[in-house]
Backbone as numpy.savetxt, mean C-alpha at the origin, in Angstrom:
# Nx Ny Nz CAx CAy CAz Cx Cy Cz
-26.33 -6.89 19.96 -25.34 -6.02 19.22 -24.95 -6.50 17.92
-24.97 -5.60 16.86 -24.43 -6.04 15.41 -23.37 -6.73 15.46
-22.69 -7.47 13.99 -22.06 -8.34 14.08 -20.84 -6.80 14.11
-20.58 -5.94 13.41 -20.29 -4.61 13.34 -19.51 -4.19 14.63
-20.60 -4.13 14.76 -20.33 -3.48 16.70 -19.40 -4.11 17.31
-20.16 -5.56 17.29 -18.87 -6.20 18.22 -17.97 -6.59 17.75
-17.02 -6.21 16.69 -16.02 -6.49 16.30 -15.39 -5.26 16.89
-15.66 -4.09 16.37 -15.39 -2.61 16.57 -15.31 -2.78 18.30
-15.99 -3.49 19.13 -15.60 -3.06 20.44 -14.59 -4.42 20.79
-14.33 -5.31 20.35 -13.05 -5.98 20.63 -12.12 -5.21 20.28
-12.25 -3.89 19.00 -10.75 -3.89 19.10 -10.60 -2.49 19.84
-11.34 -2.57 21.13 -10.64 -1.30 21.89 -10.26 -2.41 22.63
-10.02 -3.62 22.81 -9.32 -4.61 24.04 -8.45 -4.66 23.00
-7.88 -5.65 21.88 -7.23 -6.24 21.13 -6.61 -5.24 20.38
-5.34 -5.22 19.85 -4.84 -4.56 18.71 -5.25 -5.09 17.40
-5.72 -4.25 16.89 -6.15 -5.05 15.39 -4.99 -5.00 14.22
-5.26 -6.21 13.82 -3.96 -6.25 12.62 -3.76 -5.11 11.77
-2.60 -4.73 11.11 -2.71 -3.46 10.44 -3.14 -3.61 9.05
-3.33 -5.19 8.50 -3.25 -5.39 6.87 -4.74 -5.59 7.00
-5.27 -6.87 8.33 -6.87 -7.13 8.29 -7.51 -6.12 9.11
-7.24 -5.95 10.02 -7.74 -4.92 11.03 -8.34 -3.73 10.99
-7.88 -3.36 10.18 -8.33 -1.61 9.92 -8.63 -1.34 8.60
-10.09 -0.56 8.53 -10.63 -0.23 7.32 -9.94 0.84 6.69
-9.58 0.29 5.20 -9.30 1.36 4.20 -10.23 3.00 4.36
-11.27 2.90 4.11 -12.22 4.07 3.82 -12.62 4.90 5.16
-11.93 3.77 6.52 -13.04 4.51 7.64 -12.16 5.74 8.05
-11.28 6.69 7.06 -11.44 7.99 7.68 -12.47 9.00 7.06
-12.79 8.52 5.92 -13.82 9.33 4.95 -13.91 9.12 3.70
-15.29 9.37 2.60 -14.88 9.02 1.50 -14.01 9.33 0.46
-13.13 10.53 0.79 -12.67 11.12 0.33 -11.17 10.95 0.06
-10.84 10.34 1.41 -9.19 9.62 1.47 -9.13 8.40 2.05
-7.85 7.86 2.44 -8.02 6.34 2.45 -6.86 6.20 4.13
-7.54 5.16 4.84 -6.16 5.16 5.82 -5.10 4.05 4.96
-3.56 4.68 5.47 -2.44 3.96 4.88 -1.57 3.75 6.12
-1.31 2.62 6.11 -0.44 1.66 7.50 1.19 2.39 7.11
1.95 3.05 7.61 3.02 3.22 7.29 4.32 2.62 7.72
5.00 1.92 7.36 6.23 0.84 7.60 7.52 1.94 8.04
8.08 2.50 6.60 9.39 3.20 6.80 9.11 4.47 6.20
10.07 5.48 6.83 10.15 6.75 6.64 11.68 6.97 5.94
12.05 8.33 5.27 13.12 8.84 4.64 13.94 8.48 6.06
13.75 8.73 7.72 14.89 8.55 8.29 15.35 7.29 8.55
14.92 6.00 8.14 15.24 4.75 8.24 16.53 4.67 7.61
17.47 3.53 8.16 18.75 3.06 7.59 18.07 1.68 7.96
17.02 1.38 7.90 16.63 -0.20 7.92 15.44 -0.05 7.77
15.23 -1.02 6.36 13.83 -1.60 5.61 12.87 -2.37 6.78
11.96 -2.02 7.21 10.78 -2.64 7.92 9.78 -2.84 6.60
8.88 -3.91 7.63 7.68 -4.61 6.96 6.71 -5.44 7.80
5.46 -5.07 7.50 4.52 -5.76 8.24 4.86 -7.28 8.36
4.54 -8.17 9.18 4.85 -9.44 9.40 3.61 -9.80 9.20
3.07 -10.63 8.10 1.58 -11.36 7.44 0.96 -11.70 8.73
1.63 -12.65 9.43 1.19 -13.13 10.77 0.20 -13.01 11.44
1.35 -12.12 12.07 1.60 -11.15 13.83 0.77 -10.37 13.73
1.14 -9.14 12.57 0.98 -7.97 12.24 1.85 -6.89 12.71
2.78 -7.51 13.48 3.76 -6.94 14.14 4.91 -6.33 12.96
5.40 -4.76 13.16 6.57 -4.52 12.39 7.86 -5.20 12.45
8.12 -5.58 11.61 9.96 -6.83 11.37 10.97 -5.98 10.49
12.28 -6.19 11.28 13.27 -5.84 10.26 13.04 -6.84 9.30
12.99 -5.91 7.68 13.22 -7.04 6.51 14.77 -7.49 5.95
15.72 -5.73 6.47 17.01 -6.04 5.90 17.79 -4.58 6.26
18.25 -4.25 6.14 19.43 -3.00 6.59 19.49 -2.03 5.19
19.12 -1.22 4.66 19.54 -0.23 3.71 21.14 -0.11 3.32
21.39 -1.08 2.75 22.81 -1.29 2.14 23.52 -0.11 1.62
22.96 0.52 0.94 23.21 1.78 0.10 22.90 2.90 0.11
22.92 4.26 -0.74 22.45 5.51 -0.14 21.11 5.81 -0.28
20.34 4.78 -1.17 19.28 5.03 -2.25 18.89 4.96 -0.87
17.97 6.02 -0.54 16.54 5.97 0.83 15.13 6.25 -0.05
14.41 5.47 0.67 12.96 5.71 0.25 12.37 7.92 0.32
11.72 8.06 -0.25 11.60 9.67 -0.77 10.79 10.20 0.01
10.02 9.15 0.95 8.85 10.00 1.66 7.90 8.26 2.44
7.23 8.73 3.23 6.28 7.51 3.91 5.99 6.50 3.39
6.57 5.88 3.39 6.04 4.43 2.91 5.20 2.84 3.46
4.13 2.82 2.93 3.74 1.62 3.37 2.55 0.86 2.54
1.56 0.86 2.97 0.53 -0.05 2.05 -0.94 0.32 2.99
-2.14 -0.14 2.05 -3.53 0.03 2.03 -3.97 -1.05 2.42
-4.17 -1.04 3.68 -5.07 -1.98 4.54 -6.23 -3.20 3.66
-6.78 -3.80 3.82 -7.30 -4.99 2.95 -7.23 -4.49 1.51
-6.56 -4.22 1.38 -6.24 -4.65 -0.07 -4.92 -5.64 -0.73
-5.42 -6.56 -1.91 -4.51 -7.60 -2.39 -4.00 -7.21 -3.84
-2.63 -7.72 -3.69 -2.56 -7.55 -5.67 -2.07 -8.89 -6.24
-3.33 -8.92 -7.01 -3.28 -10.54 -7.41 -4.13 -10.62 -8.85
-5.16 -10.90 -9.14 -5.63 -11.20 -10.14 -6.24 -9.60 -10.82
-7.16 -9.31 -10.18 -7.43 -8.52 -10.71 -6.54 -6.80 -11.00
-5.32 -6.75 -10.14 -4.46 -5.92 -10.07 -3.65 -6.79 -11.58
-3.20 -7.64 -11.25 -2.51 -8.14 -12.34 -3.09 -8.37 -13.72
-4.35 -8.12 -14.02 -5.36 -7.78 -15.34 -5.08 -6.34 -15.97
-5.06 -5.58 -14.60 -5.02 -4.24 -15.54 -3.30 -3.99 -15.85
-2.43 -4.52 -15.53 -0.81 -4.49 -15.61 -0.90 -5.33 -17.17
-1.81 -6.21 -17.58 -1.61 -6.88 -18.61 -2.18 -6.26 -19.64
-3.20 -5.75 -19.47 -3.76 -5.02 -20.76 -2.97 -3.84 -20.98
-2.34 -2.98 -20.32 -1.42 -1.75 -20.40 -0.27 -2.69 -21.32
0.40 -3.56 -20.94 1.42 -4.13 -21.23 1.40 -4.95 -22.46
-0.02 -5.98 -22.36 0.18 -7.11 -23.29 0.81 -8.22 -22.86
1.07 -8.13 -21.85 2.38 -9.48 -21.51 1.05 -10.14 -20.67
0.77 -11.23 -21.07 -0.10 -12.37 -20.60 0.26 -13.22 -19.31
1.52 -13.16 -19.10 1.83 -13.91 -18.51 2.18 -13.09 -16.63
2.02 -11.89 -16.38 2.11 -10.96 -15.28 1.02 -11.54 -14.75
1.47 -12.05 -13.04 0.55 -12.18 -12.28 0.68 -10.94 -11.35
0.23 -11.07 -9.66 0.09 -10.02 -8.65 1.19 -10.86 -7.84
1.57 -9.63 -7.31 3.17 -9.95 -6.10 2.15 -10.61 -5.12
0.80 -10.93 -4.84 0.52 -11.32 -3.30 0.99 -10.61 -2.02
0.98 -8.98 -2.17 1.15 -8.28 -1.29 0.17 -7.53 -1.49
0.15 -6.49 -0.08 -1.10 -5.42 -0.09 -0.48 -4.64 -0.87
-1.62 -3.99 -1.71 -0.75 -2.48 -2.33 -0.08 -1.27 -1.75
1.12 -1.33 -2.37 2.06 -0.48 -1.72 1.73 1.21 -2.06
1.98 2.06 -0.62 1.69 3.20 -1.19 2.58 4.42 -0.48
2.87 5.27 -1.33 4.18 6.49 -0.67 3.29 7.84 -0.75
3.85 8.23 0.53 2.78 9.67 0.82 3.35 10.69 0.73
3.53 11.73 -0.03 3.99 12.56 0.26 3.66 14.30 1.57
4.94 14.34 2.15 4.64 15.71 2.93 5.37 16.62 3.55
5.30 17.66 3.23 6.30 18.68 4.15 6.48 18.65 5.76
5.50 17.66 6.25 5.98 17.71 7.71 6.75 16.37 7.63
7.12 16.53 8.59 8.88 15.27 9.58 8.60 14.76 10.15
7.88 13.43 9.40 7.41 12.55 10.48 8.45 11.30 10.52
9.04 11.17 11.85 10.41 10.65 11.50 10.09 9.03 12.69
8.83 8.25 12.41 8.94 6.69 12.90 7.61 6.34 11.72
7.80 4.88 11.63 6.44 4.17 10.83 5.59 3.74 12.09
5.14 2.47 11.73 4.30 1.74 12.18 3.36 2.61 12.94
2.63 3.73 11.80 1.74 4.32 12.18 0.67 4.51 11.06
-0.61 4.98 11.39 -1.71 4.89 10.70 -1.59 6.52 9.98
-1.90 6.85 8.88 -1.82 7.73 7.97 -2.47 8.16 7.13
-3.94 9.01 7.35 -4.87 9.16 6.51 -4.49 10.09 5.01
-4.61 9.60 3.98 -3.82 10.37 2.64 -5.05 10.10 1.46
-4.88 10.86 0.77 -5.48 11.36 -0.62 -4.82 10.90 -1.96
-4.87 9.63 -2.44 -4.22 9.00 -3.95 -4.21 10.34 -4.59
-2.98 10.35 -5.35 -3.06 11.36 -6.61 -2.86 10.38 -7.67
-2.48 9.11 -7.80 -1.46 8.90 -8.69 -1.17 7.52 -8.37
-0.04 7.52 -9.79 0.98 5.58 -9.18 1.72 5.64 -10.24
2.34 4.49 -9.92 3.19 3.80 -10.90 3.28 2.72 -10.99
2.93 2.23 -12.45 2.51 1.02 -12.62 3.93 -0.30 -12.77
4.32 -1.11 -11.77 5.73 -1.41 -11.78 5.67 -2.82 -12.07
6.26 -3.74 -12.54 6.60 -4.89 -12.67 7.98 -5.28 -12.30
7.72 -6.25 -11.14 9.00 -6.32 -10.35 8.99 -7.85 -10.75
10.12 -8.37 -11.17 10.28 -9.80 -11.93 8.98 -10.69 -12.10
8.41 -10.09 -13.20 6.93 -10.74 -13.76 5.68 -10.16 -13.20
6.28 -9.93 -11.68 4.87 -9.03 -11.30 4.14 -8.21 -10.95
3.02 -7.61 -10.71 2.28 -6.69 -10.68 2.76 -6.23 -9.76
3.22 -4.65 -9.35 4.01 -4.29 -7.85 3.64 -2.60 -7.75
2.00 -2.61 -8.40 1.58 -0.89 -8.61 2.14 -0.06 -6.92
2.59 0.86 -7.46 3.13 1.95 -6.34 2.02 3.22 -6.31
1.05 3.11 -5.33 0.45 4.29 -5.47 1.25 5.66 -4.89
0.77 6.94 -5.42 1.16 7.83 -4.77 0.45 9.03 -4.18
0.47 9.39 -3.05 -0.63 10.12 -2.49 -0.29 10.73 -1.59
-1.13 12.02 -1.00 -0.51 13.11 -0.51 -1.25 12.89 1.08
-0.33 13.14 2.11 -1.10 13.28 3.72 -2.20 14.48 3.38
-3.06 13.76 4.20 -4.52 14.48 4.29 -4.41 16.09 5.20
-4.71 16.77 4.85 -4.59 18.58 5.32 -3.05 19.20 5.09
-2.15 18.33 4.14 -1.24 18.89 4.54 -0.72 20.41 3.83
-0.39 21.34 4.19 -0.54 22.49 3.87 0.38 22.70 2.82
1.39 22.11 2.48 2.04 22.30 1.36 1.47 21.48 0.10
1.38 20.01 0.25 0.44 19.60 -0.72 -0.62 19.05 -0.63
-1.65 20.06 0.10 -3.06 19.57 0.04 -3.66 20.20 -1.30
-3.20 20.83 -2.57 -3.38 21.26 -3.16 -3.57 20.61 -4.59
-2.01 19.65 -5.02 -1.97 18.99 -5.55 -3.13 17.59 -6.06
-3.85 17.64 -6.76 -4.72 16.72 -6.95 -4.44 15.70 -8.18
-3.60 15.67 -8.90 -3.12 14.60 -9.39 -1.93 14.51 -9.58
-1.18 13.34 -9.93 0.47 12.87 -10.20 0.82 14.16 -11.08
0.26 14.94 -11.60 0.56 15.83 -13.46 0.69 17.00 -12.31
0.18 17.17 -11.11 0.67 18.30 -10.37 2.06 18.53 -9.89
2.68 17.37 -9.89 3.98 17.55 -8.99 4.80 17.78 -10.21
6.05 18.43 -9.58 6.85 19.26 -10.27 8.11 17.50 -10.84
8.18 17.99 -11.99 8.53 16.67 -12.99 10.15 16.41 -12.29
10.74 16.99 -11.41 12.09 16.74 -10.78 11.97 15.70 -9.51
10.66 15.96 -8.76 9.60 14.70 -8.01 9.49 13.53 -8.54
8.83 13.32 -9.72 8.20 12.36 -10.08 9.69 11.62 -10.88
10.50 12.12 -11.50 11.88 11.52 -11.98 12.49 11.02 -10.59
12.55 11.61 -9.05 12.72 10.91 -7.83 12.32 9.88 -7.67
10.78 9.70 -7.64 10.07 8.66 -7.51 10.33 7.63 -8.05
10.68 7.49 -9.74 10.92 7.01 -10.66 11.57 6.02 -10.47
12.75 6.75 -10.46 14.79 6.78 -9.81 14.34 5.87 -8.70
14.00 5.98 -7.83 14.25 5.53 -6.35 13.57 3.90 -6.68
12.14 3.99 -7.34 11.57 2.68 -7.43 12.15 1.41 -8.23
12.74 2.08 -9.27 13.81 1.21 -10.43 15.39 0.62 -9.56
15.66 1.64 -8.64 17.10 1.13 -7.82 16.77 0.59 -6.72
15.82 0.44 -5.91 15.82 0.05 -4.52 16.04 -1.28 -4.11
16.14 -2.11 -5.28 16.11 -3.66 -4.68 17.76 -4.31 -5.64
18.13 -3.18 -6.62 19.46 -3.20 -6.97 20.90 -3.57 -6.39
21.47 -4.52 -6.74 22.78 -4.43 -5.82 23.69 -3.99 -6.89
24.88 -3.62 -6.78 25.88 -3.59 -8.06 26.41 -4.32 -8.58
26.52 -4.45 -9.47 26.65 -5.23 -10.52 25.39 -5.97 -11.52
24.40 -6.23 -10.78 23.28 -6.87 -11.11 22.42 -5.68 -11.58
21.43 -6.77 -12.67 21.14 -6.26 -13.84 19.37 -5.93 -13.08
18.95 -4.85 -13.69 17.85 -3.91 -12.67 16.72 -5.29 -13.02
15.55 -5.48 -12.05 14.56 -6.50 -12.14 13.35 -5.98 -12.02
13.46 -4.49 -11.85 12.15 -3.58 -11.75 11.98 -2.71 -12.54
10.75 -2.60 -13.46 10.93 -1.90 -14.68 9.53 -1.00 -14.35
9.36 0.14 -14.86 7.93 0.98 -14.66 7.48 1.39 -16.22
6.00 0.67 -16.27 5.95 0.80 -17.41 4.89 1.85 -17.50
4.02 2.41 -16.65 3.64 3.46 -17.06 3.34 4.38 -15.38
3.23 6.01 -15.96 2.80 6.97 -14.95 1.34 6.88 -14.86
0.97 7.02 -13.89 -0.79 7.29 -14.04 -1.44 8.11 -12.82
-2.68 9.03 -13.60 -3.20 10.17 -12.51 -4.36 9.16 -11.61
-4.65 10.38 -10.98 -5.72 10.14 -9.88 -6.75 8.80 -10.16
-7.33 9.10 -11.32 -8.33 8.10 -11.86 -8.00 6.80 -11.94
-7.28 6.57 -12.55 -6.34 5.39 -13.14 -5.97 4.69 -11.54
-5.39 5.61 -10.31 -5.09 5.48 -8.98 -6.27 4.47 -8.08
-7.20 5.02 -8.19 -8.65 4.81 -7.87 -8.97 3.67 -8.66
-9.01 2.64 -9.76 -9.00 1.92 -10.48 -8.24 0.87 -10.06
-7.21 1.00 -9.84 -6.03 -0.23 -9.12 -6.45 -0.39 -7.43
-7.06 0.63 -7.06 -7.06 0.53 -5.57 -8.38 -0.39 -5.58
-9.82 -0.12 -6.46 -11.01 -0.78 -6.28 -10.21 -2.25 -7.01
-9.67 -2.63 -7.48 -9.19 -3.91 -8.04 -8.04 -4.79 -7.27
-7.54 -3.80 -6.15 -7.06 -4.49 -4.88 -8.18 -4.66 -4.01
-8.81 -4.35 -4.15 -10.20 -4.02 -3.21 -10.83 -5.46 -3.07
-11.12 -5.63 -4.58 -12.25 -6.80 -4.91 -10.87 -8.03 -4.71
-9.87 -7.73 -5.00 -8.44 -9.23 -4.79 -9.02 -9.92 -3.58
-8.65 -8.38 -2.62 -8.43 -8.66 -0.93 -9.60 -9.32 -0.90
-11.25 -9.25 -0.93 -12.02 -9.85 -0.91 -12.36 -11.05 -1.49
-11.76 -11.58 -2.46 -11.89 -12.37 -3.18 -10.91 -13.61 -2.65
-10.11 -13.03 -1.53 -9.17 -14.40 -1.09 -9.52 -14.45 0.33
-9.74 -13.15 0.69 -9.88 -12.86 2.59 -11.06 -12.86 2.72
-12.44 -12.62 2.15 -13.59 -12.35 2.02 -14.01 -11.32 3.57
-15.21 -11.11 3.79 -15.43 -9.91 4.91 -15.05 -10.55 5.99
-13.99 -9.41 6.95 -13.14 -9.81 7.79 -14.17 -9.91 8.98
-15.16 -9.50 9.27 -16.55 -9.26 10.02 -17.10 -10.98 10.34
-16.99 -11.31 8.72 -18.43 -12.25 8.53 -17.48 -13.81 8.65
-15.84 -13.55 8.67 -14.86 -14.57 9.08 -15.00 -15.02 10.71
-14.98 -13.93 11.24 -15.32 -13.95 12.53 -16.20 -14.54 13.40
-17.16 -14.17 12.69 -18.51 -14.57 13.28 -18.55 -16.23 12.79
-18.03 -16.90 11.37 -18.15 -17.91 11.54 -17.22 -18.70 12.57
-16.11 -17.88 13.14 -15.15 -18.35 13.89 -15.47 -18.78 15.25
-16.35 -17.87 15.61 -17.08 -17.88 17.04 -18.19 -18.60 16.94
-18.73 -19.09 15.55 -19.80 -19.64 15.61 -19.12 -21.51 15.67
-18.03 -21.71 15.25 -17.60 -22.89 15.34 -16.64 -23.41 16.79
-16.41 -22.27 17.31 -15.89 -22.63 18.90 -17.30 -22.54 19.55
-18.19 -21.82 19.29 -19.47 -22.12 20.29 -20.37 -23.50 20.30
-20.80 -23.71 18.73 -21.58 -24.52 18.51 -20.74 -26.17 18.31
-19.42 -25.83 17.49 -18.79 -27.28 17.28 -19.25 -27.72 16.10
């Protein structure tokens, strides 16, 4: 049995880690698989626990600003040097670093999906190049694959202006406390082509820092059996 088949079979018995164990491109070449942590119905912000892979409570939503669509991350991505470099090129700020998290994604859908902790096939159409406290924190904007309303929106330029403004406003204010100066800034709204470039950069960062998951598992098994 090949290495890939071995670990695919292991996934039938053991739950895969949403960040490391799910294939980003497993759905089709034209779409991605995202993991959704939070929905517009949540009054609590959830996020993945990086060690265990379980969803955990991050914080209660203290104010009326709620996420405008399904929100989560793209598996086997990482925002570090390559992602930061794209942000440096745009801003000219050589001190920007990656935020050390998987790449965030917000998924637009006409359907009323009420809970997170799910895998969602989606098609990226653009993104927001955001800087949070000196860290590159891009937000990929995508649409639910096969959605009857959003399926014909192929680029962020297809979105109504008021929807883009809503996304822009949410990400600029979702971490703000009353009376505090905003720490986030959006330096660019980009289309599908650049979104794909950012995703590829985050995949390079992931491979650089985490390697190939099957190779790592093979090495761990060999170490246990051979000593």
